[in-house]
N, C-alpha and C positions, 0 to 999 in steps of 0.2 A: 504494500500500500504506500503510495506516495502522497505526502501531505504538502500542499502548497498553501502558503500563508503570507500575508503582507504584514510585516512588522515595521511599519514606517510611521510610528507615532511621533508627533512633533510636540515637545513639551513647551507649553505656553499657557500662562495663567492670566485670567482677567483679574486685575488687582481689586476690583469691586467685590469679588468673591470672598476676599479676606474679611469682609464685614459679616460673613455668615459661617463662622467656624463651628464644627461639630462639638468642640470643647465647651461651648457656651451652654449646651444642653446636658452635659454630663457632669456628675459630681466630681469634685477634685480627686477623690480616691475611689476607684472602682475595683472591686474584687475580680481579678482575671478568672475566666472560666473557659472551658473548651466546649464548643457547641457547633453543631452543623444544622443548617436549615435545609430540609428536604427540597429538592427541585427535580420533578419528573420530566420537565420540558427539555428537549434537546433540539435546539435550532442550529442550522448550519448556514452561515453567510457565504460559503464557498470562497471564491477568490475575490468577491466583491469587497470593496473597502468600506463596508457598512458597520464596522464594529461598534460604534456608539449606539446605533439603533438596536443592534442585537444585544448588547450588554444591558441597556436600560430595560429592554423587554424581558430578558432573563431575570433581572432583579425584580421586576414587577410580578413575575410568576412564582417567585420564591416565598417560602414561609418566612415570617409568621403570618403575613397578610397577603396571600396569593391572589392575583388577578387571574381569572380563568378564561379559557377560550383563546389564548394567544397563539399565534402562528408565525411562520417565517414572513408571511405577507404583512402581519402586524409590525414585525421588526423593521421591515423595509419601509413601511409607512412612517414609522418613528424616525428612521434615518433620513428619509426624504423631507419630512417636516423640519428636522434639525438643520438640514442644508438651507432651508428657507429662512430659518431663524438665526443661523450662526453669523459670525462677524465678518465673513468673507463675501465679497460681492459676487453676484451671479451664482451659477451652479455648474460651471464647466470644470469641475475638479472632482476627485474622489475624496471621501472622508468628511468629517464634520467634527464639532467640538462636543465634549461631554456636557458642557454647559447648555448648549442648544438642545441636545437629546433629553436632558433633564427638563428643560422648558417644555418640550413636546410631551413628556410624561405628565407634567402638571396640567397641560391643556387637555389631556385625555382623562384627567381626574384620578390618576394613579397616586398622586402625591399632592399634599397641600403646600409643601415646601421641601427644600433640600438643603443640606449643609455640606461643608467641605472639610476633608481631612488634609492638614498641611504637614505631612510627614508620616512615617511609619508608626510612631508612637500614637498619634491621633487616630490613625486607622485601627490599630490594635485595640485601643481603648474603646472606640466606637463599636467595634465588633463584639466586645465582651460586655458592654454596658447593659444592665438590666433596665427595663422601664422605658426604653425608647420605642415609640410606636409610630407607625405610618398612618396618617389620617386618611 
């Protein structure tokens, strides 16, 4: 089996996102825990550079608050909407931003808001924090 993948992520942050840190929602000390959220959905973007749409759609399908009925077509719709919302002019390119894909998820009613992890410590803390819920 040959796997072809595009790993051409461009690291670029919208500085306005810094006003929405995940740390603001988490207690100063969080007891680390190991936990896996079940995800039965398996989507495949193939060689298309639509990872933001597929990632946001996979997250929406995951426990503890899964959105049901999601498909590869849904993920592509999120990706195409993200391209309309992202910061780059036109749509004559592949890819989009995570920010734009999350905005598409909010438009679909999957989230009431989203927050950002600014480093591995923030990410690990957010993943282990109890009491965070998706509205």
